[in-house]
Structures are given as structure tokens and as C-alpha cells.
FIKOL-368008 format. One record per residue (C-alpha): x negated, y, z; residue in three letters. Coordinates in steps of 0.02 Angstrom, whole numbers, padded with zeros to 5 digits, always signed. Example, Ala and Ser with C-alpha at 12.3 -4.5 7.8 and 13.67 -1.06 7.14 Angstrom:
// FIKOL-368008
-00615-00225+00390ALA/-00684-00053+00357SER/
// end
This chain:
// FIKOL-368008
-01771+00557+00454MET/-01639+00421+00410THR/-01655+00299+00289GLY/-01526+00255+00157PRO/-01351+00163+00228GLN/-01363-00025+00211ARG/-01212-00125+00193ARG/-01155-00163+00353PHE/-01208-00002+00439ASP/-01017+00060+00444ARG/-00950-00107+00507LEU/-01060-00072+00660ARG/-00994+00115+00671ARG/-00820+00043+00660ILE/-00876-00077+00805GLN/-00920+00059+00910ALA/-00761+00128+00911LEU/-00615+00073+01021ASP/-00464+00020+00909PRO/-00338+00068+01049ASP/-00403+00245+01024ARG/-00485+00265+00878ASP/-00357+00163+00773TYR/-00325+00328+00637GLY/-00539+00341+00617GLU/-00555+00145+00588ILE/-00417+00135+00455TRP/-00492+00288+00403ARG/-00664+00218+00372LEU/-00586+00028+00303VAL/-00471+00100+00159THR/-00574+00258+00117ALA/-00777+00168+00122TYR/-00759-00007+00160GLU/-00612-00079+00060PHE/-00531+00064-00043PRO/-00475-00051-00198TRP/-00415-00191-00090ASP/-00323-00095+00018TYR/-00227+00009-00105TRP/-00223-00124-00204GLN/-00119-00242-00080SER/-00025-00092-00026VAL/+00065-00096-00202SER/+00091-00284-00174LEU/+00154-00252+00005ALA/+00292-00136-00056PHE/+00337-00250-00225PHE/+00379-00389-00080ARG/+00517-00294-00034THR/+00620-00311-00184PHE/+00650-00498-00143ALA/+00749-00434+00014ILE/+00928-00404-00067PRO/+00971-00264+00081SER/+00811-00164+00001ILE/+00822-00211-00165SER/+01005-00174-00154ALA/+00970-00003-00097LEU/+00826+00032-00182LEU/+00925-00001-00352ASP/+01075+00102-00297GLU/+00957+00257-00286THR/+00878+00231-00453GLY/+00735+00301-00429GLU/+00626+00135-00447ILE/+00705+00084-00626VAL/+00739+00256-00680GLY/+00566+00369-00617HIS/+00458+00183-00579THR/+00285+00266-00598GLN/+00342+00419-00486LYS/+00416+00322-00339ARG/+00264+00195-00340ALA/+00148+00342-00326ASP/+00255+00442-00210ASP/+00265+00287-00075THR/+00061+00256-00115LEU/+00025+00448-00108LEU/+00125+00472+00086ILE/+00028+00330+00148MET/-00140+00397+00078TYR/-00111+00557+00140GLU/-00043+00528+00313MET/-00192+00419+00357GLY/-00319+00532+00272ARG/-00279+00689+00377LEU/-00209+00593+00531GLY/-00051+00543+00590LEU/-00078+00657+00751ALA/-00121+00829+00634SER/-00008+00961+00582PRO/-00041+00926+00390GLU/-00013+00741+00405GLY/+00163+00769+00495ARG/+00227+00852+00342SER/+00198+00707+00251TYR/+00287+00600+00378LEU/+00448+00721+00389ARG/+00431+00713+00212ARG/+00447+00533+00217MET/+00594+00550+00351ASN/+00693+00653+00229GLN/+00692+00522+00092MET/+00747+00408+00218HIS/+00878+00495+00311ARG/+00995+00501+00162ARG/+01027+00309+00181TYR/+01086+00204+00304ASP/+00939+00074+00338ILE/+00929-00057+00447ALA/+00800-00045+00591ASN/+00743-00226+00545ASP/+00701-00170+00363ASN/+00600-00022+00418HIS/+00514-00150+00537LEU/+00478-00274+00408TYR/+00399-00132+00273ILE/+00290-00091+00405ILE/+00260-00244+00439ALA/+00199-00283+00273LEU/+00092-00133+00271PHE/-00011-00201+00404ILE/-00006-00399+00361VAL/-00027-00387+00178VAL/-00175-00275+00158PRO/-00275-00393+00287VAL/-00232-00555+00209ARG/-00291-00484+00040TRP/-00454-00407+00118ILE/-00487-00578+00184ASN/-00464-00688+00030GLN/-00551-00566-00084PHE/-00632-00425-00029GLY/-00815-00423-00007TRP/-00818-00472+00188ARG/-00669-00522+00307ARG/-00600-00409+00422LEU/-00657-00423+00609THR/-00538-00438+00760ALA/-00585-00268+00788HIS/-00524-00200+00629GLU/-00368-00280+00626GLN/-00311-00233+00789ARG/-00358-00044+00740ALA/-00257-00083+00577LEU/-00109-00146+00670THR/-00112-00005+00809ASN/-00114+00122+00673TYR/+00042+00036+00587GLY/+00118+00029+00767ARG/+00110+00205+00798ARG/+00170+00239+00600LEU/+00322+00133+00667ALA/+00347+00243+00816GLN/+00327+00417+00721LEU/+00477+00356+00625MET/+00594+00300+00760GLY/+00584+00118+00731ILE/+00627+00005+00880LYS/+00574-00172+00942ASN/+00392-00163+00868ILE/+00284-00300+00870PRO/+00139-00291+00988ALA/+00010-00392+00904THR/-00055-00430+00725PHE/+00001-00611+00752ALA/+00171-00539+00809ASP/+00182-00424+00647PHE/+00140-00587+00539ASP/+00275-00702+00625GLN/+00408-00577+00604PHE/+00364-00549+00400ALA/+00362-00735+00387GLN/+00508-00744+00471SER/+00598-00616+00396TYR/+00558-00688+00216GLU/+00624-00867+00265ASP/+00768-00795+00313ARG/+00823-00654+00175HIS/+00732-00672+00006PHE/+00839-00719-00102ALA/+00848-00666-00303VAL/+00989-00550-00362THR/+01016-00435-00500ASP/+00946-00287-00414SER/+00775-00386-00369SER/+00776-00429-00545ARG/+00789-00252-00602ARG/+00667-00192-00480LEU/+00535-00336-00530ALA/+00554-00302-00726ALA/+00543-00106-00708ALA/+00375-00126-00582ALA/+00294-00266-00708MET/+00336-00133-00845ALA/+00204-00005-00773ILE/+00051-00133-00732THR/-00039-00088-00882ALA/-00045+00105-00845ASP/-00162+00096-00726MET/-00275+00073-00906LEU/-00343+00204-01021PRO/-00215+00239-01160PRO/-00313+00152-01299SER/-00311-00007-01204LEU/-00133-00018-01131ARG/-00063-00081-01288ARG/-00173-00245-01324PRO/-00229-00257-01139LEU/-00027-00263-01077LYS/+00006-00445-01073PRO/-00149-00495-01004VAL/-00113-00368-00853MET/+00058-00450-00853ARG/-00018-00615-00824ARG/-00148-00565-00705PHE/-00007-00482-00598SER/+00102-00644-00633LEU/-00025-00747-00555SER/-00060-00627-00402SER/+00099-00655-00334LEU/+00141-00823-00221ASP/+00286-00930-00284GLU/+00414-00886-00161ALA/+00393-00713-00215LEU/+00414-00744-00396LEU/+00573-00858-00372HIS/+00654-00709-00261ALA/+00644-00568-00396VAL/+00681-00680-00547GLY/+00491-00696-00618LEU/+00413-00853-00701PRO/+00284-00930-00619LEU/+00114-00932-00707PRO/+00013-01082-00763PRO/-00089-01164-00632ASP/-00235-01097-00740ARG/-00194-00913-00738ASP/-00168-00923-00552ARG/-00348-01003-00525ARG/-00434-00878-00654LEU/-00360-00729-00571ALA/-00415-00783-00398THR/-00589-00808-00471TRP/-00602-00664-00544LEU/-00532-00579-00374LEU/-00659-00655-00261ARG/-00798-00619-00382THR/-00780-00452-00382ARG/-00799-00478-00181GLY/-00958-00550-00210ARG/-01024-00429-00327ILE/-00958-00291-00219VAL/-01049-00361-00064ARG/-01220-00339-00172MET/-01186-00176-00211LEU/-01240-00005-00094PRO/-01099+00054+00036PRO/-01006+00197-00021ARG/-01104+00351+00053PRO/-01023+00456+00162ASP/-00992+00610+00061SER/-00898+00498-00076ARG/-00745+00445+00016PRO/-00612+00355-00101HIS/-00495+00467-00188ARG/-00317+00397-00241LEU/-00285+00434-00424THR/-00112+00462-00473LEU/-00039+00468-00657ALA/+00116+00576-00586THR/-00003+00688-00528TYR/-00160+00714-00622PRO/-00202+00898-00577ASP/-00156+00877-00384GLY/+00034+00894-00296HIS/+00107+00975-00153ARG/+00212+00899-00016VAL/+00389+00962-00094CYS/+00343+00882-00251ASP/+00357+00722-00171ILE/+00511+00620-00187GLY/+00681+00608-00286PRO/+00744+00777-00368ALA/+00870+00783-00251TRP/+00742+00838-00116LEU/+00667+00980-00233ALA/+00772+01101-00122ASP/+00740+01027+00048ASN/+00557+01096+00078PRO/+00448+01041+00215VAL/+00353+01171+00310ASP/+00284+01310+00175GLU/+00116+01320+00290GLN/+00083+01145+00220HIS/+00133+01152+00031HIS/-00066+01154-00015THR/-00124+01064-00167VAL/-00214+00910-00149GLN/-00348+00858-00274GLU/-00344+00675-00324HIS/-00511+00669-00426ARG/-00640+00555-00423PRO/
// end
């Protein structure tokens, strides 16, 4: 009979897997058990960074989805990423979400480097966040697996010139931001719309009184270059120090808690889909008559 799981037992399981072959399983263990809150928080921040690239922000603004349907657009991005990873990039069910994402993108002329930058963000930003605020740092083994997962996703999206290593992705993302970050009317509108829903994760009774606090916290989690590029004000230094202290304290507390049991993987909870969803529910209204495979229109539950 095995005893209760200890805090580092799952890490030993991860280290026994091959990051070049088992990257999907390592991704699942990291995002569903080891760092679920950190990972999905950082994915949201990664998407926010795209607003600072004029060619991306202009397209996102033109579609009207983020400004007009902010919560749904944000939830759809997280949901597709979550389900592809949970179900597996090689599974028929996971591929149905990939096809839905490609349907959403196919309507627009998106440059390869813009696609590549977004993939780079979904690799680099979570690693940076977890290493700074998580209950432990990611190992080189885990970092390599998350990179390989992102590389495979990029291949399935038809992206070209894909970097080989995490360091390559990190360098590409930083160089791309150095060359392209710029404030525009589109970046201002997108950032304002996204900031307006920061309090929506709170219970309804707390949203109004805590909305200013949530806005200050959100601003304090964004770096100066990004804030300039989306036209948002710089937070006071004391706010940034407090936010950093709170996030690091949370990490230290999580480290002392028992690990999440195998029977209770993290489930994404989204305001747009309180009762679950079908694959064909994802995306803008113009996609409603363009379904993916009917056999994959199963309702996925997102309850704790």
C-alpha cells in the first residue's frame, strides 16, 4: 500500500519521462497539477503582450471581437489551449480544437512571424512567471518539454522557421518586441477592454468594491515596456513591490501545502461557459455555420 503523495513525488515522475517524446504528458502534469494557477495566469498575460505589436493589435481591433466581446474572446483563447493540451495534440478530440483555431485564423492574412511570436510567448512567459512566482522553479527537463510542446503546436499550425530551443524562443520574442513594440490607437483600445474585465474573476458581490484593487494589481504585473506600448499608466513602485511580495508569498504557501492529488486535475472555469461547451461554440459569430467534426461536439465540463 502506498502512502500519501509528497510534494516532490510528481516532479520525480516528470523527471523520469522523456522531454523529447513525452512532452505532452509533461505539459499536462505541469499545467494540471504542479502549477495550474501560475500557468493559466501567465498564458493570459502572454496574450495581453500581443496587443503591443501594431500589426497584431490592428488585426485584433479590426475583428471587433476583443473590444466587443472581450470576455468570450479571452475565454476562447484559454479554452482552445487548455483542451488541446488536456486531450492531446495527437488525439482526434484535441485535433478538433486545433482545427477550430485554424478556422478562426484562416480568414485573415497573418504573417508567419506574428504567429511565431505568439507561440514564443506561450512558451516563454509561463516559464518566466513560474520561475519567478511558482512554488518551485521549473527544471531544465520541464522547460525543454514545454518548448517541445510549443514546437509541435507550431508545426501543426503550419508555422515556418520554428526555433529549436527555449533560449532561441526567448531571444526571438525579445528581439521581436524590441523591434515592434509601439503604442497605437488599436493597442490602447484592446488594453482598455482587457483591463475592464480584470475584476470579473471575482464573485459578483466583490467586483465593484475590489475592481480598483484588481486594476492596480494587474498594472503592477506588467513590465514598463509593455505598459508604454499599450498606453497604460505606470504603477507606483510601492504597488509593484506589493504585488511581487504577494505573488511570491503565495508561492511559498503553496509549497507547504499537500500536492494536488492525481484524482483532481485542474479544471479551467470560464465565465462564458458556466455549463460546459461544444467545440462549435468557440469563436466569433461568423464561424457558427462552419462546424468542425460533429463527433467531437461533446460538452466539456469545467467545474472544480
